[in-house]
Every structure is written in structure tokens, then in C-alpha cells.
C-alpha positions in Angstrom: -156.7 29.5 63.6 -153.7 31.7 62.0 -153.7 35.3 63.1 -151.5 37.9 60.9 -151.0 41.0 62.6 -148.9 44.0 61.7 -145.9 44.5 63.9 -144.7 47.4 62.2 -140.8 47.5 59.9 -140.2 43.9 61.0 -143.5 43.1 59.1 -146.1 40.4 60.5 -146.2 37.9 63.9 -147.5 35.4 62.9 -149.6 33.6 65.5 -151.2 30.5 66.4 -155.0 31.3 67.8 -156.2 26.9 67.5 -156.3 27.4 71.5 -157.9 31.4 71.9 -156.7 30.6 75.6 -152.9 30.0 74.6 -152.2 31.8 71.6 -148.7 31.6 70.6 -146.3 32.9 68.3 -145.6 31.0 65.2 -143.2 33.4 63.4 -142.0 37.0 61.8 -142.8 37.2 58.2 -140.4 39.9 57.0 -142.9 42.4 54.2 -140.3 44.3 53.4 -141.4 47.2 54.6 -144.1 48.2 57.4 -147.6 46.9 56.7 -150.3 49.3 57.0 -153.1 47.5 56.0 -154.1 43.8 54.9 -157.3 41.9 53.8 -157.6 38.3 53.3 -159.0 36.7 50.2 -159.3 34.0 48.2 -156.7 32.3 50.1 -154.2 35.1 50.4 -153.0 37.8 52.1 -153.3 40.4 51.1 -150.8 43.4 52.7 -150.5 47.2 52.0 -146.8 48.3 52.6 -147.0 52.0 52.0 -145.9 51.6 48.0 -147.1 48.3 47.3 -150.1 45.6 47.4 -148.7 42.4 47.9 -149.9 38.8 47.2 -148.8 36.4 50.5 -149.5 32.8 49.6 -151.1 31.7 53.0 -151.2 28.2 52.1 -148.3 26.9 54.4 -149.3 30.0 57.3 -146.4 29.0 59.1 -144.1 29.7 55.8 -145.9 32.4 54.0 -144.7 33.8 50.5 -144.9 37.0 48.7 -145.6 35.6 45.2 -146.9 38.8 43.6 -146.6 42.7 44.1 -148.4 45.7 42.6 -146.9 48.8 42.7 -149.4 51.6 44.2 -147.5 54.7 46.0 -148.3 55.8 49.1 -151.5 52.7 49.8 -152.2 53.0 53.3 -156.2 51.3 53.4 -157.1 48.5 51.6 -161.2 47.0 51.0 -162.3 43.9 49.8 -165.2 43.8 47.5 -166.2 40.6 45.5 -163.1 40.5 43.3 -161.9 44.3 43.3 -159.3 45.5 45.8 -159.9 49.0 47.2 -156.8 50.5 47.9 -156.8 54.7 49.3 -153.9 57.2 49.8 -153.2 58.2 53.0 -150.2 61.1 51.8 -150.9 64.5 50.0 -148.4 66.8 49.3 -150.9 69.4 49.2 -154.6 70.1 49.5 -155.2 69.8 45.9 -153.4 66.4 44.9 -156.1 63.5 44.0 -155.2 59.8 43.5 -156.7 59.1 46.6 -158.1 55.8 45.3 -157.0 53.1 43.1 -159.3 50.2 42.0 -157.7 47.3 41.5 -158.8 43.6 40.3 -158.5 40.5 41.6 -160.1 38.1 39.0 -156.7 36.2 39.1 -155.8 36.9 42.8 -152.4 36.1 42.6 -151.7 38.8 39.7 -153.5 42.2 40.7 -154.2 44.2 37.7 -154.6 48.1 38.5 -157.8 49.2 36.2 -158.2 53.1 37.2 -157.1 55.6 39.2 -160.4 58.4 39.2 -158.5 61.4 38.6 -161.7 63.2 40.8 -160.7 61.6 44.1 -158.5 63.6 46.4 -155.6 61.9 48.5 -156.0 62.0 51.8 -157.6 59.0 52.9 -158.3 57.9 56.6 -160.2 55.0 55.9 -162.5 53.0 53.3 -165.0 50.5 53.0 -167.2 49.4 49.8 -170.8 49.0 50.1 -172.9 47.9 47.8 -171.9 49.6 44.3 -169.5 52.2 46.4 -166.4 52.8 47.6 -166.8 55.2 51.3 -163.8 57.1 51.9 -162.8 59.3 55.1 -161.4 61.7 52.8 -159.6 63.9 55.8 -159.7 67.6 53.9 -162.6 66.8 51.7 -165.2 65.2 54.3 -166.9 61.4 53.2 -167.2 60.8 49.8 -168.8 57.8 47.9 -167.3 56.3 44.5 -169.5 54.5 42.2 -167.4 51.1 41.7 -170.6 49.3 39.9 -168.1 50.0 36.2 -164.9 49.2 38.6 -162.8 50.7 34.5 -164.4 53.7 34.8 -165.0 54.8 38.5 -166.9 58.2 39.3 -167.0 60.3 42.6 -171.1 59.9 43.2 -171.3 62.0 46.4 -168.9 64.5 48.6 -170.4 65.4 52.7 -168.1 67.7 53.7 -167.4 68.1 57.4 -166.3 71.6 59.0 -162.5 69.8 59.7 -161.4 66.9 59.7 -163.0 63.4 58.4 -161.3 61.0 60.6 -163.0 57.8 60.3 -166.7 56.0 59.4 -168.9 53.0 60.2 -171.7 51.9 57.6 -174.9 50.7 58.3 -177.5 49.5 55.6 -177.5 52.9 54.0 -176.2 55.3 56.2 -172.8 56.4 57.3 -171.8 57.2 60.7 -168.9 59.8 60.1 -166.3 61.0 62.9 -165.0 65.0 61.8 -162.1 65.7 64.5 -163.7 68.6 65.9 -167.3 68.3 64.9 -168.2 65.0 66.3 -170.6 62.9 64.9 -172.2 62.8 61.4 -175.0 60.7 60.2 -175.3 60.6 56.4 -177.1 58.9 53.9 -175.8 57.3 50.8 -178.0 58.7 47.4 
């Protein structure tokens, strides 16, 4: 019954929500940088702070502790899929930059290990999720991408769905992807 909420450079607010009508703040946790995204799995909270994936022990919810960190420059979005963390990069210095996805093993949940950064995935990722054996990415300048992660050590770009301007968000339902293009509106895409 604990909620961890990003509060910018101050880190995370720890909120007791055991009574949803009267939540209260237990404290503030300094994550060493502004939390861009987070997900909980395996009894840990995985927090992206822009330059790293931080593993936070939340077994004592009122007193979390960073127990490990994996350096991942420009890390901004996170999806947990089984024992994998899929970490995307939002920053691009130019449209041809790659390195938009890092596939990280959580087989030892306290010690994440980088498996691969596929060279054909552009940076500038604004959204990420996992669907079946794909990492689905909204690649701002490149449309919506499907990266096959069935072999996490050798992921590859399986499909690219170009959009007219900037692919910024999406939701998935079954094998369909409902993608929002900043200027052109909604696109409905089907996985290969």
C-alpha cells in the first residue's frame, strides 16, 4: 500500500495509500537525479534517472535504498517484460543517431546486466512497452518500431511503421497498436 511518485530533482515522494481516502506522505527519497520513469518487479523498484537504471530495495517501504545501478546514458523510458528491462533513450543529437533501446537482464533482479543495444534502433524514443516477443517503441522521428526481443542477446528491428510527423504515444490491444502522430492524429497498426 505504498506509492512512489516522481517529484523531479528531489527524487521520489513515498506515499502511504492504505486508506485511499486519506493518503499521506511518509517521506522523500533522493534518487540522485530526476526520475524519468520507474517500474516495480521482483520486490524492487527500478528507477531511471536519465543516466542510469537504479535498483531500489523497497522491502522497507518507508526507507528505500539504492542497492545497485547500471549506467545507461540518456535513459528515459522503461518497460519490464518477464526478466527483462527494456530501456529507451529519448535524446538525439541528430536524426541518424542510434542506441534507442537497451535490453537489460533482470535474471538476478538486484544486479541488472546489459545484454544488447541493437544498432538499428534510432534514439528519440518517447514511449515503450512490451507485447508478446516485441518491444514496441514510439520513435519520435522514425514512427512506431517493433523490435523482436525473442532472443534478448540479439534483438533486431522487425518492423517500422512510419508516421507523417512525430510519433509521440501509443496504446496496444491484442496485435494492434493505436499510435498518435503529433500532427496527423491516430493511426491503427498491426504487428507482423
